[in-house]
N, C-alpha and C positions, 0 to 999 in steps of 0.2 A: 488456432486455438485462442479463444477470447479470454482476456484477463480482467479481473476487477481490481481497481485501486481503491482502497478504503482508508480514509484518514481516521485514526482512532485517537482518543484522548483520555488522560487520567481524569476521573470524576472527582477525586478527592486529593488533597495535598497540593504539591507543586504542579504547576501547569506544564504538562508534558504531552507531546504528540508524536505519532509515527505514521508513516504511510505504508500500508501493507499491500503487497501484490500477491494475488492468488488466482487460480483457475476460476473462471466464471461458474463452473459447475460445483465448486467446493464451498465450504462454509468456514469462515474465520473462527479460530479457536480463541475467542476473546476472554473467556472465563479462566483459561489456564495459561497457555503459552504467551499470549499478548499481555495479560495482566502481570505475569511474573517478569517478563522481559522489560516492561515499562516501569516496573517497580511501584505499582499502584495497587491499592486495595480494591478499587473498582475502576472499570474502563467502560467507555461507550463510544459510539460513532460520533464524530464531530458533526456539528450542525452545518448547514449550507453556508451560513455566514462565516463560521470558523474555517471552513474549507477554502473559501475565497480569500480570507485573511492570510492563511498559512501558505497557500499554494499560488494564489493569483488566478485560479481556474475555477470553473463551475463544476459541481457534481455531475458526473456523466461524461466529463471530458478531461478529468485530471490525468496527467501523464507523469510517471516518475522521471522522465527524461529532462524535465524542466523545473523541478521543485527547488526551492531555496536550499543552499548547501547545508544549513543547520538542521534540516528536517531529516531524521533517520528514515531510510527506505528498507523495509524488511520484506524479503522475497521468499515465498514458500519454496522449499527445495524441489518440489514436483514441477514448478514452472521452468526450472533450469534443464529439465529433461526433454523439453519440447524442441522441435526443429525450428519453430518460429512462434511468436506470440503477437496478438493484436492488442494494442494499447490505445487508450484515449489519446487524442491528438492535441490536447490543450484547450479544446472547445468541444461543444456537444455535436458538432457536425463532422469532425475529422477523426480518422483513426490512423494508426501507424502499424505496419506489419514489419517486425524486426526480429533478428536473432536474439534470443534471451540473454546472450552474453553482453549485449549492449547495456542491459540493466546494471551489470557490475561495474561499468565505467562511470557510474554516477557517484557523486560525493555521498558518503554515509550509507552506501548500499551494502547490504549484508544478507546472505542466504540464511534462513532460519528454518531448520527442520521442524516439522510439526506445527507450522504456523496456521495451517488449515486442516480441516477434516474432510475426508472424502464423503460424498453423499451416496 
C-alpha cells in the first residue's frame, strides 16, 4: 500500500511545518484537520525548496523515517491499519516497504484521526 508524505506549512503567522503521512489514494484534509492542528488560519503545501530545506530530501522521495527531530510527523489513522506501507526512500529512486509501526518510532510522530479524507 503506497503512502504519500506531504510537507505542509502555515501560510500566515509563525513559520510552522508538519509532515503528513496518508494513503496514496486519499486526500489530505488541509482545510480542516491540518489547519486546526497546525494552529494556522491558512495552510498550503510546502514548495520544493522548503521541502529540501526542512527534510534534506527531494519531493517524491521524502521519507518520515529520516526527517529532522523537530519536524512533527502526523500519520493518518488509516495508515496504521495496514499490514505494510511503501514509503519514499529518501530519494526519488528508492522505496521502503515497512510495517507501519515503524512510523511511530520516529521523533515527533503522532497518529491523527481524520488527517485524510477517503476518495
